[in-house]
C-alpha positions in Angstrom: 0.0 0.0 0.0 1.6 3.3 -1.0 1.7 6.5 1.1 -1.1 8.2 -0.9 -3.5 5.3 -0.2 -2.5 5.4 3.5 -3.1 9.1 3.7 -6.5 8.8 2.1 -7.5 6.1 4.5 -6.3 8.1 7.5 -8.2 11.1 6.3 -11.4 9.1 5.8 -11.0 7.6 9.3 -10.4 10.9 10.9 -13.5 12.4 9.2 -15.5 9.9 11.2 -13.9 10.5 14.5 -15.3 12.9 17.1 -13.6 16.2 17.7 -11.4 16.2 20.8 -11.2 19.4 22.9 -8.8 20.4 25.7 -11.3 20.7 28.6 -11.1 18.6 31.7 -11.6 15.0 31.0 -14.9 13.7 32.2 -15.8 10.2 33.5 -17.7 9.6 30.3 -14.7 10.5 28.2 -12.5 8.2 30.3 -15.0 5.4 29.7 -15.1 6.1 26.0 -11.3 5.9 25.9 -11.2 2.6 27.8 -13.8 1.1 25.5 -12.0 2.4 22.5 -8.8 0.8 23.8 -10.5 -2.5 24.4 -12.0 -2.4 20.9 -8.7 -1.7 19.4 -7.2 -4.6 21.2 -9.9 -6.9 19.9 -9.6 -5.6 16.3 -5.8 -6.2 16.4 -6.3 -9.7 17.8 -8.9 -10.5 15.1 -6.7 -9.2 12.3 -3.7 -11.1 13.6 -5.8 -14.4 13.5 -7.0 -13.5 10.0 -3.4 -13.1 8.9 -2.4 -16.5 10.4 -5.4 -18.1 8.6 -4.4 -16.5 5.3 -1.0 -18.0 5.6 -2.5 -21.4 6.3 -1.1 -21.8 9.8 -4.5 -21.7 11.4 -7.6 -23.6 10.3 -10.5 -25.6 11.6 -10.8 -26.0 15.4 -7.5 -24.1 16.1 -8.8 -21.1 14.1 -12.1 -21.1 16.0 -10.2 -21.3 19.3 -8.0 -18.4 18.3 -11.0 -16.2 17.6 -12.6 -17.3 20.9 -9.4 -16.2 22.7 -9.8 -12.7 21.1 -13.4 -12.6 22.4 -12.5 -13.6 25.9 -9.8 -10.9 26.1 -12.2 -8.3 24.7 -14.9 -9.3 27.2 -12.5 -9.0 30.1 -11.3 -5.6 28.9 -14.8 -4.3 28.2 -16.1 -5.4 31.6 -13.2 -3.7 33.3 -13.8 -0.5 31.5 -17.4 -0.4 32.6 -16.6 -1.4 36.2 -13.8 1.2 36.5 -15.8 4.2 35.3 -19.1 3.5 36.9 -22.7 3.0 35.8 -24.2 5.9 33.8 -20.9 7.1 32.5 -20.5 4.6 29.7 -22.5 3.7 26.6 -25.5 1.5 27.1 -24.6 -0.4 23.9 -24.2 -4.1 24.6 -20.8 -5.7 24.5 -22.1 -8.2 22.0 -23.1 -5.3 19.6 -19.6 -3.9 19.8 -18.1 -7.3 19.1 -20.4 -8.0 16.2 -19.5 -4.6 14.6 -15.8 -5.2 15.1 -16.1 -8.7 13.6 -17.6 -7.2 10.5 -15.0 -4.5 10.3 -12.0 -6.9 10.7 -13.6 -9.3 8.2 -13.9 -6.3 5.8 -10.3 -5.4 6.2 -9.2 -9.0 5.7 -11.3 -9.3 2.5 -9.8 -6.1 1.1 -6.3 -7.2 2.0 -6.9 -10.4 0.1 -7.8 -8.5 -3.1 -11.5 -7.8 -2.4 -13.3 -4.4 -2.2 -12.7 -2.3 0.9 -16.1 -1.2 2.3 -16.8 2.3 3.5 -14.8 3.5 6.5 -17.8 5.1 8.1 -21.4 5.9 7.3 -24.4 3.7 6.6 -23.5 0.6 4.5 -25.4 -0.4 1.4 -27.2 -3.6 2.4 -28.1 -6.6 0.3 -31.7 -6.9 -0.8 -31.8 -10.4 0.6 -32.7 -11.9 -2.8 -30.9 -15.2 -3.6 -33.3 -16.6 -6.3 -33.4 -15.9 -10.0 -36.3 -16.0 -12.4 -36.9 -15.9 -16.2 -39.4 -13.7 -18.1 -42.2 -16.2 -17.4 -41.5 -16.0 -13.7 -40.0 -19.5 -13.5 -37.1 -20.2 -11.1 -33.8 -20.6 -13.0 -30.1 -21.1 -12.1 -28.6 -17.7 -11.2 -25.2 -18.5 -12.9 -24.4 -16.0 -15.6 -27.7 -14.2 -15.4 -26.4 -11.0 -13.9 -29.5 -10.8 -11.7 -29.5 -9.6 -8.1 -29.8 -13.2 -7.0 -26.5 -14.0 -8.6 -24.5 -10.9 -7.6 -26.0 -10.4 -4.1 -24.1 -7.2 -3.8 -24.1 -5.2 -0.5 -23.4 -5.9 3.1 -25.3 -9.1 4.4 -28.1 -8.6 6.9 -26.8 -9.1 10.5 -29.4 -9.1 13.3 -29.0 -9.8 17.0 -31.9 -10.7 19.2 -31.0 -8.9 22.5 -33.3 -11.1 24.6 -35.1 -8.1 25.9 -37.8 -7.6 23.3 -35.5 -5.8 20.9 -33.4 -6.6 17.8 -30.1 -4.8 16.9 -29.1 -4.4 13.3 -25.3 -4.7 13.4 -24.9 -3.0 10.1 -26.8 0.2 10.8 -26.6 0.3 14.6 -30.4 0.7 14.8 -32.2 -1.1 17.6 -35.7 -2.3 16.7 -38.8 -3.0 18.8 -39.9 -6.7 18.5 -43.7 -7.0 17.9 -45.8 -9.6 19.7 -49.3 -11.0 19.7 -50.3 -10.6 23.3 -52.3 -7.4 23.5 -49.4 -5.4 25.0 -48.1 -2.1 23.6 -46.0 -4.3 21.3 -48.9 -6.1 19.8 -48.6 -6.5 16.1 -52.4 -6.0 15.5 -52.8 -2.6 17.1 -53.1 0.3 14.5 -52.7 4.0 14.9 -53.1 7.0 12.6 -49.9 8.9 12.0 -50.4 11.4 14.8 -51.3 8.6 17.3 -48.2 6.7 16.2 -46.1 9.5 17.6 -48.2 10.7 20.5 -49.6 7.4 21.7 -47.4 4.4 20.7 -44.0 6.1 20.9 -45.0 8.0 24.0 -46.1 4.8 25.7 -42.7 3.1 24.9 -40.9 6.1 26.4 -42.9 6.4 29.6 -41.6 5.4 33.0 -38.4 3.5 32.8 -38.9 3.1 29.1 -39.4 -0.1 27.0 -36.4 -2.5 27.4 -34.9 0.1 29.7 -34.7 2.9 27.1 -36.7 6.1 26.7 -35.4 7.3 23.3 -37.7 5.3 21.1 -38.9 7.0 18.0 -40.8 6.4 14.7 -38.2 5.4 12.0 -37.8 7.5 8.9 -38.6 5.9 5.6 -35.1 4.9 4.7 -34.5 3.3 8.1 -37.8 1.4 7.9 -37.1 0.2 4.4 -33.7 -1.1 5.5 -35.3 -4.2 7.2 -37.2 -5.3 4.0 -35.9 -8.6 2.7 -36.8 -8.9 -1.0 -36.4 -12.7 -1.1 -39.4 -13.1 1.2 -43.1 -12.2 1.0 -46.0 -12.0 3.4 -44.1 -10.6 5.3 -41.1 -9.3 3.3 -38.7 -9.4 6.2 -35.8 -11.5 7.5 -36.6 -14.3 10.0 -35.4 -12.1 12.9 -38.7 -10.1 12.4 -40.9 -13.1 11.7 -40.2 -16.0 14.0 -42.6 -18.0 16.2 -45.5 -15.6 15.9 -48.4 -17.5 17.5 -51.4 -16.3 19.5 -50.4 -14.9 23.0 -46.7 -14.9 22.3 -44.7 -12.0 23.8 -41.9 -9.9 22.5 -39.5 -12.1 24.5 -40.7 -15.4 22.9 -41.6 -14.4 19.3 -41.1 -11.8 16.6 -44.1 -10.7 14.4 -44.6 -8.6 11.3 -48.0 -7.9 9.7 -48.1 -8.1 5.9 -49.4 -4.5 5.8 -48.4 -0.9 5.9 -46.1 0.5 8.7 -45.8 4.2 9.4 -42.5 6.1 9.0 -41.8 9.6 10.5 -41.3 11.0 7.0 -44.0 13.3 5.6 -45.0 13.1 1.9 -43.7 16.4 0.7 -45.8 16.4 -2.5 -48.9 16.3 -0.2 -48.0 17.0 3.4 -51.4 15.5 4.6 -49.7 12.2 3.9 -46.7 10.3 5.2 -44.5 7.5 3.8 -45.2 3.9 4.7 -43.5 0.6 4.0 -45.9 -2.2 3.0 -44.5 -5.5 4.3 -46.5 -7.8 2.1 -44.0 -7.6 -0.7 -41.8 -4.7 0.4 -42.6 -1.4 -1.2 -43.1 2.2 -0.2 -46.2 4.3 -0.6 -47.7 7.6 0.8 -50.8 7.3 2.9 -53.2 9.8 4.4 -52.1 10.6 7.9 -55.6 10.2 9.1 -55.6 6.5 8.0 -54.7 3.6 10.3 -51.4 1.9 10.0 -49.0 -0.3 12.0 -46.0 0.8 14.0 -42.6 -0.6 14.8 -40.4 1.7 16.9 -36.6 2.2 16.6 -33.8 3.8 18.6 -30.2 4.6 17.9 -28.7 5.6 14.6 -26.7 8.8 13.9 
């Protein structure tokens, strides 16, 4: 790698980093530094193992064990960072979310080092559509080889979802945390509809009341791009990945199932052409449309993002 490429990568990386001032260092900043250091150690460990694997000196069980050792070291360093700087001073992002993100980052570096394409240093990634099947003009399933169809190329970053075990799902690619929907008559029930104003003033307000849903009080209505990011174009009725459509049976809770109606979900984005409407994603086959704000629709809340 020549100096010009190194300079460009460093410039890109620095453009993503926060600005650092010279004021007194707070506990929160100390915690950030400690978590950054732990993350750097984990990334270094992962890339070292990737390098050994590329040389053929690590494979199979030994390779798995090497990655596990990296995880153990990271877990220890991460826990010490939180313990040292106290509750409330550190990010509430789960350790597993950090690890999943770093796994993806180090895999991306290893892929590029081996001759592949280096993904973006920062910013929202372009995701796959999820489509893995190919069809001919008559709508018949065919082999994808040589077709040039989406099902063959499958370009983009693969979906990566984590069930947090608390009624939420984290998208490791975007950093967004999604509400899981249930079928139990609770505030998370998939069958409850709201007009657009109620979606904001009733559903979102309820999730943010008291201690907040899943311990968080920053839930919001997703914008149209965020909402569309969970569409999986390989599936229909609903057009989502299994993380959002698993074990949905009567009386299941957000801790035991994940539900999605094959219908329209509200976004927070107003339809600029006619501001009496707002954008929806219709999860039967996965398309966007503008609906009257007075109409009823379904709601899935989100938190996080930048």
